[in-house]
Backbone as a ProteinNet text record, in pm:
[ID]
protein_1_A
[PRIMARY]
MPRQSTRPFKRKSKFRDAKSIVIATEGELTEPIYFDALALDDRFRHPRVAIQVIPAISGLSSPKHVIKRLDKVKRESGLYEGDELWLVIDKDKWEDSMLSEVAQQVRQKGYCLADSNPCFEIWLLLHKRSLDDYTPQEQEELKENRRSHPRSSRTRLEKELIDICGSYDKRNLNTSHYLPFVDSAIENAHNADTECDTRWLNSLGSRVYKLVQSIIDSSPNNP
[TERTIARY]
14072.5	13944.5	13837.5	13710.8	13605.4	13586	13546.2	13519.9	13394	13393.7	13276.1	13203.2	13073.9	12997.2	13046.9	13045.2	13082.7	12970.9	12855.5	12742.1	12678.8	12690.5	12624.9	12475	12412.2	12268.6	12196.9	12165.3	12104	11985.6	11885.8	11773.2	11781.9	11772.9	11783.9	11650.3	11543.6	11413.5	11319	11197.7	11100.3	11046.9	11080.6	11032.9	11127.7	11071	11150.1	11238.2	11370	11460.8	11528.2	11516.9	11578.3	11525.7	11527.4	11503.6	11630.5	11617.2	11733.2	11737.9	11856.7	11882.1	11994.8	11962.6	12058.7	12102	12234.2	12289.3	12376.7	12332.9	12412.5	12476.6	12608.6	12681.2	12735.9	12745	12808.6	12958.9	13015.2	13159	13202.4	13325.7	13382.6	13453.6	13493.9	13582.7	13529.2	13524.2	13497.8	13364.4	13256.8	13124.7	13113.9	13159.6	13153.9	13234	13352.3	13430.6	13350.8	13289.8	13213.2	13095.5	13015.5	12895.4	12927.6	13032.9	13075.4	13115	13188.4	13229.6	13109.5	13017.3	12897.6	12816.7	12806.1	12728.3	12789.1	12920	12988.2	13003.3	12966.2	12976.6	12872.9	12912.8	12823.4	12693.2	12698.2	12577.6	12470.7	12513	12419.1	12398.4	12491.3	12486.1	12381.3	12301.1	12200.8	12165	12144.9	12120.2	11993.3	11902.1	11778	11775.7	11890.8	11905.2	12024.3	11997.4	12103.5	12130.8	12256.3	12295.3	12390.7	12355.3	12441.9	12483.9	12612.9	12666.3	12712.9	12663.9	12699.3	12772.5	12904.9	12980.1	12973.4	13013.9	13029.9	13142.5	13132.1	13232.8	13280.2	13412	13474.1	13425	13405.5	13367.8	13221.9	13140.1	12997.1	12926.1	12938.9	12897.1	12783.8	12732.6	12625.4	12501.4	12413.1	12292	12211.4	12211.4	12136.4	12197.3	12331.6	12395.2	12369.8	12363	12332.3	12193	12099.4	11963.2	11961.5	12037.9	12042	12092.2	12189.1	12239.2	12131.1	12051.6	11940.4	11833.4	11808.5	11710.9	11751	11880.7	11929.5	11909.6	11940.5	11920	11772.3	11688.3	11545.3	11491.8	11543.9	11498.7	11546.1	11667.6	11728.3	11714.4	11682.3	11693.1	11560.3	11449.6	11321.9	11302	11301.6	11288.8	11149.1	11141.7	11015.9	10967.4	10838.2	10784.2	10856.3	10897.5	10972.8	11121.3	11171.9	11311.7	11332.5	11453.8	11482.6	11598.8	11582.9	11688.6	11724.2	11850.9	11896.7	11999	11985.9	12088.7	12167.1	12298.5	12384.8	12464.2	12430.7	12492	12533.1	12623.2	12667.4	12598.7	12578.8	12514.7	12614.8	12740.6	12834	12860	12842.8	12876.5	12757.8	12638	12520.6	12432.5	12378.6	12286.7	12150.4	12074.6	11942.5	11850.6	11868.8	11783.1	11800.1	11925.4	11947.8	11894.5	11916.4	11867.6	11714.7	11650.8	11505.1	11456.9	11523.9	11487.5	11512.6	11625.2	11658.1	11557.4	11524.4	11428.4	11292.7	11253.2	11126.6	11130.9	11241.9	11255.3	11258.7	11329	11335.6	11195.5	11114.6	10979.4	10894.6	10906	10825.2	10861.2	10989.8	11036.8	11029.6	11001.4	10994.8	11130.9	11231.7	11364.7	11375.3	11488.7	11514.9	11642.1	11646.6	11759	11830.7	11963	12047.7	12155.1	12125.3	12218.6	12295.9	12413.6	12497.9	12533.8	12536	12571.7	12683.8	12808.5	12840.1	12871.9	12920.5	12968.6	12969.7	13007.9	12999.9	13086.8	13192.8	13279.5	13205.6	13098.8	13023.8	12954.6	12910.2	12852.5	12958.1	13079.8	13187	13216.3	13220.6	13248	13142.6	13018.6	12910.7	12921.5	13005.5	13034.1	13111.8	13182.8	13275.4	13231.9	13159.5	13125.2	12980.9	12918.7	12791.2	12819.6	12731.2	12749.6	12741.2	12677.1	12670.2	12806.9	12903.1	13039.4	13111.8	13052.4	13116.2	13039.9	13113.7	13051	12982.7	12890	12828.7	12931	13038.2	13141.9	13211.2	13241.3	13305.5	13213	13085.2	12989.7	12985.6	12993	12994	13120.7	13232.5	13356.8	13345.5	13283.2	13264.8	13173.5	13070.4	12977	13043.5	13123.1	13193.8	13301.1	13364	13458	13568	13626.5	13736.6	13865.2	13964.7	14094.8	14144.8	14201.1	14244.1	14359.3	14431.6	14543.7	14558.7	14595.9	14606.8	14693.3	14796.4	14886.2	14849.7	14741.1	14701.8	14597.1	14600	14496.7	14380.9	14394.7	14293.6	14185.1	14061.4	13951.1	13936.5	13852.5	13829.2	13778	13686.5	13632.7	13737.7	13816.4	13922.3	14023.1	14058.9	14151.2	14090.8	13961.5	13895.5	13899.5	13876.3	13881.9	14022.9	14122.5	14261.5	14290.7	14245.2	14269.6	14203.9	14086.2	14011.7	14057.3	14075.6	14104.4	14253.4	14332.1	14474.5	14514.1	14417.7	14444.6	14312.7	14324.5	14208.1	14257.3	14216.6	14251.7	14126	14071.8	13944.8	13956.2	14079.8	14099.8	14117.8	14143	14163.4	14105.9	13976.5	13908.9	13923.5	13968.3	13977.7	13842	13758.6	13621.6	13614.3	13723.4	13722.8	13715	13745.2	13731.7	13584.7	13497.4	13360.5	13252.5	13262.6	13152.4	13116.1	13211.1	13169.3	13083.2	13076.7	13006.7	12886.3	12830.2	12716.9	12597.7	12570.1	12456.1	12471.8	12592.9	12618.2	12598.9	12644	12627.3	12480.4	12400.7	12257.3	12194.4	12225.7	12168.8	12213.3	12341.5	12392.9	12333.9	12323.8	12269.6	12121	12048.3	11904.4	11879.7	11957.3	11940.5	11972.6	12067.1	12105.7	12007.1	11922.8	11830.7	11702.5	11713.2	11598.1	11502.5	11540.8	11454.8	11413.1	11377.8	11361.5	11251.6	11164.4	11056.3	11093.9	11210.6	11252.7	11302.9	11301.1	11338	11487.5	11569.6	11713.4	11765	11884.1	11942.6	11994.6	11958.1	12017.3	12115.1	12095.4	12183	12293.6	12393.2	12503.4	12450.6	12490	12445.5	12440.3	12378.2	12370	12245	12178	12063	12098.7	12228	12270.3	12219	12190.6	12137.3	12007.2	11928.1	11802.7	11828.8	11929.1	11967.4	12022.6	12114.9	12176	12072.4	11982.5	11876.5	11786.8	11760.2	11679.6	11750.3	11882.4	11959.3	11950.7	11966.8	11957.1	11818.3	11715	11578.9	11546.3	11614.2	11587.8	11655.6	11753	11828.4	11766.9	11729.3	11676.4	11778.6	11906.2	12008.3	11995.4	11910.6	11895.3	11757	11749.2	11619.4	11530.2
5392.4	5401.3	5459.5	5420.5	5475.3	5623.1	5696.8	5838.7	5860.1	5966.7	6004	6117	6125.6	6231.5	6367.4	6462.6	6599.1	6670.8	6609.1	6672.7	6578.4	6605.6	6520.1	6525.3	6411.4	6400.6	6402.6	6522.2	6535	6632	6603.9	6693.7	6754.5	6885.1	6949.6	6954.2	6932.3	6935	6848.3	6839.5	6758.7	6832.7	6961	7039.3	7027.8	7033.4	7021.8	7144.1	7123.2	7234.7	7231.1	7121.2	7112.9	6990.3	6998.5	6878.4	6795.5	6666	6577.9	6486.9	6477.9	6386	6293.3	6168.2	6069.5	5983.3	5970.7	5897.6	5784.6	5662.8	5545.7	5488.1	5475.8	5434.5	5293.5	5228	5096.2	5109	5217.6	5237.7	5300.8	5274.7	5330.5	5462.8	5491.8	5605.5	5702.2	5659.2	5752.3	5823.6	5747.6	5808.6	5902.8	5861.5	5954.9	6082.7	6071.3	6191.5	6284.9	6228	6308.3	6378.3	6304	6362.9	6455.2	6426	6519	6653.5	6649.6	6773.1	6846.9	6772.2	6834.6	6903	6837.5	6894	7022.7	7039.2	7158.3	7266.9	7236.6	7333.6	7444.7	7568.2	7682	7671.1	7605.1	7594.3	7508.2	7410	7312.7	7331.5	7397.7	7409.1	7511.1	7472.2	7562.4	7513.3	7604.4	7561.4	7479.3	7485.9	7411.1	7284.6	7246.8	7120.2	7046.4	6940.8	6863.5	6737.5	6723.3	6607.2	6522.3	6396.1	6303.1	6190.8	6162.3	6055	5941.7	5820.8	5703.5	5604.3	5596.2	5503.8	5360.4	5268.2	5129.3	5120.2	5022.9	5004.3	4859.9	4842.8	4709.5	4612.9	4664.8	4578.5	4537.4	4588.6	4554.7	4643.8	4606.1	4696.1	4642.4	4524.5	4472.5	4561.5	4563.6	4644.8	4617.9	4493.1	4462.6	4533.3	4541.9	4614.1	4764.1	4814.5	4956.3	4986.8	4899.2	4918.1	4914.4	4824.5	4815.1	4944.9	5009.6	5136.8	5244.8	5244.7	5339.6	5305.9	5177.8	5136.5	5190.1	5182.7	5228.7	5377.9	5454.4	5599.8	5631.5	5564.2	5588.8	5555.8	5447.9	5403.2	5496.1	5549.1	5624.1	5775.5	5827.1	5972.1	6045.6	5974.8	6043.5	6128.9	6065.3	6138.6	6196.5	6303.1	6371.5	6343.1	6367.7	6357.8	6457.9	6411.9	6497.6	6470.2	6406.4	6364.8	6252.1	6238.4	6139.7	6050.8	5920.8	5823.4	5753.2	5763.6	5716.2	5604	5502.9	5400.5	5434.2	5438.5	5458.9	5329.8	5255.1	5123.7	5107.4	5010.7	4973.5	4844.7	4830.5	4709.1	4597.7	4633	4536.4	4415.2	4428.1	4318.8	4227.4	4265.5	4199.2	4138.3	4021.8	3954.2	4022.8	4001.9	4063.5	4018.7	3894.9	3845.8	3929.9	3967.8	4052.9	4193.3	4246	4379.6	4384.3	4276.7	4271.8	4277.5	4201.6	4202.9	4340.1	4399.9	4532.6	4636.6	4632.6	4729	4716.7	4593	4572.1	4631.6	4609	4665.2	4817.8	4872	5017.8	5075.8	5015.4	5064.1	5050.5	4937.5	4914.8	5009.8	5040.8	5124.6	5274	5308.1	5448.6	5512.3	5429.2	5480.7	5511.5	5568.1	5600.6	5528.8	5489.7	5414	5493.5	5509.4	5575.2	5474.9	5396.3	5292	5335.8	5278.8	5305.8	5173.6	5175.2	5056.7	5093.1	5044.2	4936.9	4984.2	5108.6	5152.5	5305.1	5358.4	5501.8	5582.4	5521.5	5594.5	5640.6	5570.7	5617	5750.1	5767.6	5896.3	6006.2	5978.4	6076.6	6109.4	6008	6031	6120.8	6106.7	6185.3	6334.2	6371	6512.7	6572	6485.8	6530.9	6494.3	6385.3	6335.4	6286.4	6301.8	6235.9	6096.6	6002.6	5869.2	5872	5975.4	5988.8	6016.1	6054.8	6077.3	5946.2	5833.8	5704.1	5617.9	5538.5	5444.4	5333.6	5259	5145.3	5047.8	5022.5	4931.2	4988.6	5118.5	5182.5	5183.5	5203.4	5199.3	5060.5	4958.3	4821.6	4797	4851.7	4839.6	4908.8	5024.8	5097.4	5019.1	4957.9	4880.6	4755.8	4687.7	4569.6	4608.4	4722.6	4782.7	4686.6	4621	4531.5	4610.9	4545.7	4610.5	4654.8	4774.9	4831.9	4754.7	4677.2	4595.4	4480.4	4360.5	4246.1	4272.1	4355.7	4383.4	4511.4	4573.8	4700.5	4677.5	4760.2	4756.3	4849.2	4924.8	5021.8	4957.3	4990.3	4945.3	5039.4	4998.1	5079.6	5218.4	5228	5357.7	5441.6	5380.4	5453.4	5509.3	5428.7	5475.1	5591.8	5586	5694.9	5823.8	5813.9	5932.2	5990	5904.5	5951.3	6024.5	5967.7	6030.2	6168.3	6183.1	6308.8	6410.5	6365.4	6456.9	6469.2	6378.1	6379.8	6293.6	6257.6	6172.7	6116.5	6007.2	5952.8	5865.9	5903.5	5828.3	5810	5689.7	5666.9	5682.6	5675.1	5693.9	5841.3	5923.4	6066.6	6143.2	6131.1	6185.5	6337.5	6387.2	6531.9	6581	6626.8	6663.2	6789.5	6867.5	6987	6951.5	6826.1	6781	6762.4	6751.7	6708.6	6807.4	6861.2	6942.2	7062.1	7128.7	7240.9	7198.2	7066.6	7016.3	6929.8	6955.5	6875.4	6886.6	7006.6	7024.1	6937.6	6931.8	6847.5	6700.5	6660	6520.8	6483.2	6570.7	6544	6531.5	6624.3	6620.6	6495.7	6464.5	6347.4	6217.8	6208.2	6086.7	6072.2	6183.3	6179.8	6137.9	6194.7	6160.8	6014.3	5958.5	5818.7	5721.3	5770.3	5683.5	5662.7	5581.2	5555.3	5453.6	5395	5298.3	5353.8	5481	5548.9	5489.5	5407.2	5347.9	5212.4	5158.6	5030.4	5049.2	4940.4	4950.6	4970.9	4922.7	4947.1	4949.9	5002.9	5021.2	4890.1	4863.2	4752.7	4803.7	4925.7	4984.3	5064.9	5105	5187.2	5321.6	5362	5491.6	5497	5602.9	5622.5	5701.3	5657	5730.5	5813.9	5833.6	5927.5	6067.3	6091.7	6222.9	6255.1	6153.5	6177.9	6228	6170.9	6213.7	6355.6	6383.8	6516.6	6621.6	6587.2	6681.8	6710.5	6609.7	6630.5	6723.1	6708.8	6798.1	6941.1	6958.1	7092.5	7151.5	7072.6	7121.9	7156.1	7092.5	7114.1	7239.3	7293.3	7407.3	7538	7625.9	7757	7843.5	7801	7877	7861.5	7768.7	7744.5	7788	7844.8	7888.1	7769.3
-852.5	-782.2	-874.4	-856.2	-939.5	-912.1	-1015.8	-1001.8	-919.8	-844.9	-768.3	-838.8	-818.7	-880.3	-835.3	-927.7	-892.5	-818.6	-814.8	-749.4	-648.2	-521.2	-422.1	-438.8	-421.2	-445.5	-311.2	-264.5	-133.7	-138.8	-58.5	-41.6	98.2	107.5	237	310.3	239	303.5	223.1	272.1	200.5	78.2	65.5	-46.9	-165.5	-282.8	-404.4	-421.3	-436.9	-456.3	-592.3	-666	-797.9	-870.1	-1002	-1080.2	-1076.9	-1056.9	-1049.9	-1171.4	-1230.3	-1339.8	-1294.9	-1273	-1224.4	-1341.6	-1360.1	-1473.8	-1421.2	-1438.9	-1400.3	-1525.8	-1525	-1644.3	-1632	-1745	-1750.2	-1731.7	-1784.6	-1777	-1645.7	-1607.9	-1484.7	-1507.7	-1632.5	-1655.5	-1760.5	-1886	-1995.6	-1980	-1960.2	-1949.2	-1829.1	-1708.7	-1595.8	-1620.7	-1682.7	-1711.8	-1802.4	-1905.4	-2000.7	-1932.1	-1857.8	-1798.7	-1681.6	-1606.6	-1501.6	-1562.2	-1672.9	-1738.9	-1797	-1854.1	-1909.6	-1799.6	-1683.8	-1572.6	-1519.5	-1534.9	-1485.1	-1591.7	-1713.6	-1822	-1800.7	-1826.7	-1803.2	-1881.7	-1994.9	-2076.6	-2009.2	-1934.3	-1877.1	-1727.4	-1660.8	-1514.9	-1473.2	-1374.1	-1318.8	-1178.7	-1082.8	-944.9	-926.4	-1022.6	-1008	-1094	-1145.2	-1216.4	-1156.5	-1081.9	-1016.8	-1097.5	-1140.9	-1219.6	-1136	-1118.1	-1046.2	-1140.4	-1143.4	-1226	-1135.2	-1161	-1080.4	-1168.7	-1159.9	-1245.3	-1194.1	-1279.7	-1236.9	-1134.6	-1046.5	-942.4	-945.5	-943.4	-933.7	-1040.2	-1160.3	-1271	-1274.2	-1183.6	-1181.8	-1283	-1410.5	-1517.1	-1602.9	-1573.7	-1656.9	-1641.8	-1742.4	-1731.8	-1605.1	-1558.9	-1435.9	-1315.7	-1312.2	-1202.7	-1213.9	-1336	-1355.7	-1300.1	-1327.7	-1276.6	-1124.6	-1065.1	-919.2	-856.8	-922.9	-870.4	-875.7	-981.8	-988.5	-885.2	-866.1	-764.1	-626.1	-597	-466.9	-451.1	-555.1	-549.2	-530.4	-604.6	-594.6	-456.4	-399.4	-267.4	-155.9	-168.8	-58.6	-68.6	-186.6	-205.2	-213.1	-214.5	-215.6	-339.2	-455.5	-580.7	-596.4	-674.3	-699.4	-840.5	-862.3	-996.4	-1086.4	-1203.2	-1293.8	-1292.2	-1184.4	-1182.5	-1284.7	-1332.7	-1436.2	-1393.6	-1415.5	-1387.7	-1518.3	-1557.2	-1687.6	-1674.2	-1760.6	-1778	-1904	-1893.4	-2009.7	-2029.4	-2133.2	-2154.2	-2300.4	-2323.3	-2457.5	-2499.3	-2629.4	-2680	-2709.7	-2730.9	-2787.4	-2698.8	-2568.2	-2478	-2445.5	-2484.3	-2429.1	-2537.7	-2506.4	-2597.4	-2595.4	-2703.3	-2712.7	-2599.8	-2550.8	-2443.2	-2316.8	-2285	-2169.3	-2193.6	-2312.6	-2343.4	-2337.5	-2379.3	-2372.3	-2227.6	-2141.5	-1999.7	-1937.7	-1972.3	-1919.2	-1967.3	-2096.8	-2151.2	-2082.2	-2050.7	-1981.1	-1840.8	-1768.9	-1634.4	-1637.2	-1735.7	-1749.4	-1764.9	-1849.2	-1872.3	-1745.4	-1677.6	-1558.1	-1444.5	-1432.3	-1322.1	-1353.1	-1478.3	-1516	-1538.5	-1568.8	-1598.2	-1748	-1786.5	-1926.5	-1971.1	-2097.8	-2149.5	-2258.2	-2241.6	-2342.1	-2382.3	-2484.4	-2526.9	-2650	-2666.6	-2783.1	-2849.7	-2980.6	-3057.9	-3155.3	-3133.9	-3038.9	-2897.3	-2881.1	-2750.9	-2743.4	-2627.7	-2602.8	-2699	-2752.4	-2845.1	-2970.1	-3009.9	-3126.9	-3095.2	-2971.4	-2931.1	-2939.4	-2896.9	-2906.8	-3052.5	-3137.2	-3279.1	-3342.5	-3300.1	-3359	-3326	-3230.3	-3208	-3325.1	-3394.4	-3499.3	-3640.6	-3653.6	-3785.8	-3788.7	-3904	-3930.9	-3984.9	-3958.6	-4015.4	-4167.2	-4221.9	-4366.9	-4428.7	-4345.5	-4394.9	-4425.6	-4386.7	-4401.8	-4502.4	-4574.7	-4667.7	-4587.9	-4650.9	-4580.6	-4525.8	-4601	-4552.6	-4430	-4431.6	-4316.9	-4195.8	-4217.4	-4106.5	-4043.7	-4126.7	-4073.4	-3992.7	-4037.4	-3962	-3826.7	-3824.3	-3698.1	-3604.2	-3659.6	-3577.3	-3520.2	-3601.7	-3553.1	-3451.7	-3475.1	-3379.5	-3335.5	-3431.2	-3400	-3378.7	-3328	-3314	-3450.3	-3454.2	-3581.2	-3643.8	-3561.1	-3608	-3509.5	-3556.3	-3464	-3342	-3356.5	-3244.9	-3169.7	-3210.3	-3148.2	-3040	-2936.9	-2833.8	-2867.8	-2975.1	-3015.1	-3100.8	-3071.5	-3155	-3274.8	-3367.3	-3487.9	-3450.4	-3355	-3314.7	-3242.9	-3158.5	-3090.4	-3190.1	-3289.9	-3393.6	-3470.5	-3497.2	-3568.1	-3487	-3357.3	-3271.3	-3265.2	-3264.1	-3265.2	-3395.9	-3506.8	-3636.7	-3645.3	-3584.9	-3594.8	-3490.7	-3366.8	-3255.8	-3224.2	-3274.9	-3246	-3128.4	-3043.8	-2928.2	-2876.7	-2802.8	-2732.7	-2618.1	-2498.3	-2378.3	-2296.2	-2296.4	-2227.9	-2076.3	-2023	-1879.4	-1842	-1940.8	-1916.5	-2035.3	-2053.4	-2170.6	-2175.8	-2290.5	-2312.2	-2360.8	-2269.4	-2304.4	-2389.7	-2394.2	-2478.5	-2626.5	-2661	-2798.7	-2836.8	-2737.2	-2764.5	-2719.7	-2600.5	-2546.7	-2633.2	-2700	-2786.6	-2905.2	-2930.3	-3048.3	-3010.9	-2892.8	-2846.4	-2941.1	-2991.6	-3081.9	-3207	-3259.8	-3376.6	-3342.9	-3224.2	-3182.3	-3173.7	-3115.5	-3104	-3241.4	-3330	-3465	-3540.7	-3534.4	-3606.3	-3552.1	-3419.4	-3358.8	-3388.9	-3382.9	-3412	-3556.8	-3648.4	-3789.8	-3817	-3741	-3760.8	-3697.4	-3607.2	-3532.7	-3612.9	-3715	-3801.9	-3741.1	-3626	-3557.5	-3422	-3417.9	-3289.2	-3201.6	-3257.5	-3178.3	-3119.3	-3153.7	-3098.7	-2955.6	-2878.1	-2736.8	-2717.9	-2811.7	-2807.1	-2951	-2966.1	-3098.3	-3156.3	-3279.3	-3352.8	-3458.7	-3502.3	-3602.8	-3535	-3613.8	-3564.5	-3516.9	-3396.2	-3346.2	-3195.3	-3143.9	-2998.8	-2963.6	-2858	-2805.8	-2683	-2662.7	-2559.2	-2591.8	-2719.6	-2757.7	-2684.4	-2652.4	-2581.1	-2439.3	-2374.3	-2240	-2242.8	-2332.8	-2338.2	-2376.5	-2467.2	-2502.8	-2382.8	-2300.3	-2180.2	-2082.6	-2069.3	-1982.3	-2034	-2164.5	-2224.1	-2200.4	-2224.7	-2208.6	-2064.3	-1969.4	-1826.9	-1772.8	-1845.3	-1796	-1842.3	-1751.5	-1790.5	-1861.3	-1863.3	-1936	-2086.3	-2129.2	-2271.3	-2316	-2436.9	-2489.2	-2519.6
[MASK]
+++++++++++++++++++++++++++++++++++++++++++++++++++++++++++++++++++++++++++++++++++++++++++++++++++++++++++++++++++++++++++++++++++++++++++++++++++++++++++++++++++++++++++++++++++++++++++++++++++++++++++++++++++++++++++++++

């Protein structure tokens, strides 16, 4: 069954009681596990910052379905000015034509886009390594993200995470491997984002750092 948000998204009155950050993910498992754990971490948790994670359900994971889930939250929950609605998607499955349409809708609706190229695992890797640690050939291998061996179910990025962390299970993500290194992930991802003005990533990297930085900036627990 799909994971449910650890934080119910409810308003008790017409008055603003918290800033809300809504995160709709393309993935059903790994991304929700990561963001649910981040939302409960003492560094990010605060009563006036409500984080809701909305995973994909029953394989409805295309960017258009992600947008529809945000549309539903916006329509039903009475969001306030200053609240943020984020799409977390991977580039590897989608053609540029779809990404262009999604980016246009995101801009028109006032949503935010946190895309990863090729996929969310590159964001996890950036907690542990800078892309500068890899040769151009190795970076291309990570971007292509093919299976590490013809008979293996593991992709190149998954194999890299196993080599660094000792294990990787996308259905039961060990967030303790990553959350202590969020600052490094943000720095590594930001440094790798040499096309920061483009609507989506074409190079290897992840713009999830923009979402996580927004969560950090929204929490009074952080300077």
